[in-house]
C-alpha positions as CSV (number, residue, x, y, z in Angstrom):
1,M,5.5,26.0,-18.8
2,P,4.7,29.3,-17.6
3,S,6.7,30.6,-14.8
4,T,4.7,31.1,-11.9
5,R,6.0,31.5,-8.6
6,L,4.4,31.7,-4.6
7,L,6.2,33.5,-2.4
8,I,5.4,31.8,0.7
9,S,5.4,34.2,4.4
10,S,6.7,31.9,7.1
11,W,7.7,32.7,11.2
12,P,11.6,32.3,11.9
13,D,10.9,30.5,15.1
14,E,8.6,30.3,18.2
15,R,9.5,33.9,19.5
16,C,7.9,35.5,16.8
17,Q,4.1,36.5,17.1
18,P,1.9,34.1,16.3
19,D,-0.2,35.7,12.8
20,V,-3.4,37.0,13.4
21,D,-5.5,34.5,11.4
22,D,-4.2,31.4,12.1
23,A,-5.2,32.3,15.9
24,A,-8.4,32.8,13.8
25,Y,-8.9,30.1,12.7
26,W,-7.0,27.8,15.5
27,R,-10.2,29.5,18.0
28,T,-12.9,28.3,15.2
29,I,-11.3,24.7,16.1
30,L,-10.8,24.4,19.4
31,G,-13.6,27.1,21.4
32,N,-10.7,28.3,23.3
33,A,-9.0,31.6,22.6
34,R,-6.0,31.2,24.7
35,A,-4.9,27.7,23.5
36,A,-5.4,29.0,19.9
37,R,-3.4,31.7,20.1
38,T,-0.6,28.9,22.0
39,I,-1.1,26.9,19.0
40,A,-0.2,29.5,16.4
41,G,2.6,30.6,18.4
42,L,4.5,27.4,17.5
43,G,4.4,27.8,13.6
44,R,5.0,25.2,11.1
45,Q,6.3,23.0,14.6
46,V,2.3,22.5,15.4
47,R,2.7,19.7,12.5
48,T,5.4,17.2,13.7
49,M,4.1,17.1,17.3
50,A,2.5,14.2,19.3
51,A,-0.4,15.4,21.8
52,A,0.9,14.5,24.4
53,E,3.6,17.8,23.7
54,L,0.9,20.0,22.8
55,T,-0.7,18.3,26.1
56,A,2.6,19.9,27.8
57,M,2.0,23.2,26.4
58,P,0.3,26.2,27.9
59,H,-3.1,26.6,27.8
60,V,-3.8,23.9,25.5
61,G,-4.1,20.7,27.8
62,I,-5.7,17.1,26.3
63,R,-9.0,17.5,25.2
64,N,-7.4,20.6,22.6
65,A,-4.6,18.9,22.3
66,L,-6.6,16.1,21.0
67,K,-8.5,18.0,18.5
68,V,-5.8,19.6,17.2
69,V,-4.1,16.3,16.1
70,A,-7.0,15.8,14.7
71,A,-7.0,18.8,12.4
72,L,-3.9,17.8,11.3
73,E,-4.3,14.7,10.3
74,V,-8.2,15.7,8.6
75,A,-5.9,18.4,6.8
76,R,-4.0,15.2,5.6
77,H,-5.8,12.7,4.3
78,L,-7.4,15.5,2.2
79,L,-4.6,17.3,0.8
80,G,-2.7,13.9,0.3
81,E,-5.1,12.6,-2.0
82,P,-4.1,11.2,-5.8
83,L,-4.4,13.7,-8.3
84,E,-7.3,13.3,-10.9
85,H,-6.5,11.5,-14.0
86,G,-7.2,13.6,-16.3
87,K,-5.9,16.8,-15.1
88,P,-4.8,19.6,-16.6
89,I,-1.1,20.3,-14.9
90,G,-0.1,24.2,-16.3
91,S,3.1,25.4,-14.0
92,A,5.2,24.4,-11.0
93,Q,2.4,26.6,-8.7
94,D,0.0,23.6,-9.6
95,V,2.9,21.2,-9.2
96,F,3.6,22.6,-5.9
97,A,-0.3,22.9,-4.9
98,A,-0.4,19.6,-5.3
99,Y,2.2,18.0,-3.5
100,G,3.9,20.1,-1.4
101,H,1.2,19.3,1.7
102,R,1.9,15.9,1.0
103,L,5.9,15.6,0.5
104,G,6.6,18.1,3.2
105,D,6.5,16.7,6.7
106,L,8.4,14.0,5.5
107,E,11.3,13.1,7.4
108,R,13.0,11.0,3.8
109,E,13.3,11.9,0.5
110,T,10.5,10.5,-2.1
111,F,11.1,11.0,-5.8
112,W,7.8,11.3,-7.6
113,A,6.9,11.4,-11.5
114,V,3.5,12.8,-12.9
115,Y,3.4,11.8,-16.6
116,L,1.3,13.3,-18.9
117,D,-0.1,13.6,-22.4
118,T,-0.3,14.9,-25.4
119,K,-2.2,18.3,-23.5
120,N,-0.4,18.3,-20.2
121,R,-3.0,16.1,-18.6
122,I,-2.4,13.5,-16.1
123,I,-1.9,9.7,-16.9
124,T,-0.7,8.7,-13.8
125,E,1.6,9.6,-10.7
126,E,4.4,6.9,-9.8
127,M,6.4,7.2,-6.7
128,V,9.9,6.1,-8.0
129,A,11.9,5.7,-5.1
130,L,12.6,6.2,-1.5
131,G,15.6,7.4,0.1
132,S,17.4,8.8,3.3
133,I,16.9,11.8,5.6
134,D,19.0,13.4,2.2
135,Q,19.1,11.2,-0.8
136,C,17.2,9.8,-3.1
137,P,19.3,7.4,-6.2
138,V,17.4,7.6,-8.9
139,A,18.2,6.3,-12.4
140,P,16.6,7.7,-15.2
141,G,15.4,4.7,-16.4
142,D,13.3,4.0,-13.7
143,V,11.5,7.5,-13.9
144,L,10.6,6.9,-18.3
145,R,10.0,3.0,-18.0
146,I,6.9,4.1,-16.9
147,G,6.7,6.9,-18.7
148,L,7.1,4.2,-21.8
149,R,4.7,1.8,-20.7
150,V,2.0,4.2,-20.1
151,A,2.5,6.0,-23.2
152,A,3.5,10.0,-22.1
153,V,4.3,12.7,-23.4
154,G,5.9,14.6,-21.3
155,V,7.1,14.0,-18.0
156,I,7.2,16.2,-14.0
157,V,9.3,15.3,-12.0
158,L,10.2,15.7,-8.3
159,H,11.1,15.2,-4.5
160,N,10.8,16.8,-0.9
161,H,14.0,18.0,1.1
162,P,13.5,16.8,4.5
163,S,16.2,19.4,5.5
164,G,12.4,22.3,4.6
165,L,15.4,24.0,2.1
166,S,14.5,23.8,-1.9
167,E,17.9,24.5,-3.1
168,P,19.2,22.2,-5.4
169,S,21.6,20.3,-4.6
170,S,24.5,19.1,-7.3
171,S,23.4,15.8,-7.8
172,D,20.3,17.3,-8.1
173,D,21.2,19.2,-11.4
174,A,23.4,16.4,-12.4
175,L,20.2,14.1,-12.6
176,T,18.2,16.6,-14.1
177,K,21.0,16.8,-17.0
178,R,21.0,13.3,-17.0
179,L,17.0,12.7,-16.5
180,N,16.6,15.5,-19.8
181,D,18.8,13.9,-22.2
182,A,17.3,10.0,-21.5
183,A,14.1,11.8,-22.1
184,L,14.8,13.4,-25.4
185,L,16.3,9.4,-26.5
186,V,13.0,8.2,-25.7
187,G,10.6,10.5,-27.3
188,I,9.8,11.9,-24.0
189,T,10.2,15.8,-22.9
190,L,11.0,16.6,-19.3
191,L,9.3,19.2,-18.7
192,D,10.0,20.3,-14.9
193,H,12.0,19.2,-11.8
194,V,10.6,20.2,-8.7
195,I,12.4,20.1,-5.6
196,I,9.6,20.8,-2.3
197,G,10.7,23.0,0.6
198,D,9.0,23.4,3.3
199,G,6.3,25.8,2.8
200,R,8.5,26.9,-0.7
201,Y,9.7,25.0,-3.8
202,F,12.2,25.3,-6.3
203,S,11.3,24.7,-10.0
204,Y,14.2,23.9,-12.6
205,A,12.1,25.3,-15.6
206,D,11.1,28.8,-13.9
207,A,14.4,28.7,-13.2
208,G,15.6,28.7,-16.7
209,R,17.7,26.1,-15.7
210,L,15.9,22.8,-17.5
211,H,17.9,22.5,-20.6
212,Q,21.3,23.5,-19.8
């Protein structure tokens, strides 16, 4: 897979100045410049805030709060659509583009597998396991059993870190090695293991750590 990296900028916290473009987007949605600046200043925090919390923010109020919640829900729905059968996956950036918004806000780890044909086109995707806030036990057989059933040639696995950090843990390293070794035995190629953080990702393939 080609090595493609995506640089994501974010505000360290709500004390930073809001991005001008984000404030402009929210102004278009809300029709209120002061409320837009408040919402933009919340940065990524706004994605997990309830309407009641937003209502208490300066210049927002209940009507604007409901608009914000509705806009975010529509975005989640559109970005959460299943991957299209037959669509090619060419890089870790493609994986992040498809799953970053779907998994980035989850409070529990989930482990997914995307099964591909000989031309790296999607056969199907499956959520293999649902874990806790900091772990998601997965057996290689759980991943490969599905791959054999759908006659996959390659597989990309991914999971999210609710902490927001995308760096792999030692258990992630161990699982990747076990999965790679097991995949080779059954004739399926592990093409990548992507870890989704908050606005960022880590790719074992891009880092050259997939077949160590």
